[in-house]
C-alpha positions as CSV (number, residue, x, y, z in Angstrom):
1,X,136.7,61.8,85.6
2,X,136.2,63.2,82.2
3,X,134.4,60.0,81.0
4,X,132.6,59.7,84.4
5,X,134.4,56.5,85.3
6,X,136.3,57.9,88.3
7,X,134.6,59.6,91.3
8,X,135.1,63.3,91.8
9,X,133.3,66.4,93.1
10,X,132.5,68.1,89.9
11,X,131.6,71.8,90.2
12,X,131.3,72.7,86.5
13,X,130.9,70.9,83.2
14,X,130.3,71.8,79.6
15,X,131.2,70.5,76.1
16,X,134.9,71.6,76.4
17,X,135.9,71.1,80.0
18,X,135.1,70.0,83.5
19,X,136.0,71.6,86.8
20,X,136.5,69.5,89.9
21,X,137.6,70.1,93.5
22,X,141.1,68.7,94.1
23,X,141.1,65.4,95.9
24,X,144.0,66.5,98.0
25,X,143.5,70.3,98.3
26,X,146.3,72.5,99.5
27,X,143.8,75.2,100.4
28,X,140.0,75.9,100.5
29,X,138.5,75.9,97.0
30,X,141.5,74.2,95.4
31,X,140.1,73.0,92.1
32,X,141.0,72.2,88.6
33,X,139.6,73.2,85.2
34,X,140.4,70.4,82.8
35,X,140.1,70.2,79.1
36,X,138.0,67.2,77.9
37,X,140.1,66.9,74.7
38,X,143.7,65.7,75.5
39,X,146.7,68.0,74.8
40,X,150.3,67.4,75.8
41,X,151.1,71.2,75.9
42,X,149.2,74.4,75.7
43,X,151.0,75.1,72.4
44,X,149.1,72.0,71.0
45,X,145.8,73.9,71.4
46,X,144.6,76.4,68.8
47,X,143.8,79.9,69.8
48,X,140.0,79.2,70.0
49,X,140.6,76.2,72.3
50,X,142.8,78.2,74.7
51,X,140.2,81.0,74.7
52,X,137.4,78.6,75.5
53,X,139.4,77.1,78.4
54,X,140.4,80.5,79.9
55,X,136.9,82.0,79.4
56,X,135.5,79.5,81.9
57,X,137.9,80.5,84.7
58,X,136.3,83.8,85.8
59,X,132.9,82.2,86.2
60,X,134.2,79.2,88.2
61,X,136.6,81.4,90.3
62,X,133.8,83.8,91.2
63,X,131.6,81.0,92.3
64,X,134.4,79.6,94.5
65,X,135.1,83.0,96.0
66,X,131.4,83.5,96.7
67,X,130.9,80.1,98.2
68,X,133.9,80.2,100.4
69,X,133.9,83.9,101.1
70,X,137.5,84.3,99.9
71,X,139.2,87.5,98.9
72,X,141.4,86.2,96.1
73,X,142.6,83.1,94.2
74,X,145.8,81.9,92.6
75,X,145.8,80.4,89.0
76,X,148.4,78.0,87.7
77,X,148.7,76.1,84.5
78,X,149.7,72.5,84.6
79,X,149.6,69.5,82.2
80,X,149.5,66.0,83.4
81,X,149.6,62.6,81.9
82,X,146.5,60.7,83.0
83,X,146.6,57.0,83.4
84,X,149.8,56.8,81.4
85,X,147.8,57.4,78.2
86,X,146.6,61.0,77.6
87,X,147.7,64.4,78.5
88,X,145.1,66.9,79.5
89,X,145.6,70.6,80.0
90,X,144.3,72.0,83.3
91,X,144.3,75.1,85.3
92,X,144.6,75.1,89.1
93,X,142.3,77.6,90.9
């Protein structure tokens, strides 16, 4: 997804992260904000990298709320090992 090799429904992209709709959503608007650079844990990120990741969430969340006419969203931090190679930090919205 990050390299554009896997199909996904991308809703946001910049130099640092992408945001996609979850392939198997548990609710309307279920999406992920994923770092492009691999990290095993949030503690592996420096403060500026964490700030960049979290600074994208309000913009993306507001767009989802507007598009789906929701009243609120839940955020959750997860890390996952992708393709048994790299870990990427992501936030569930």
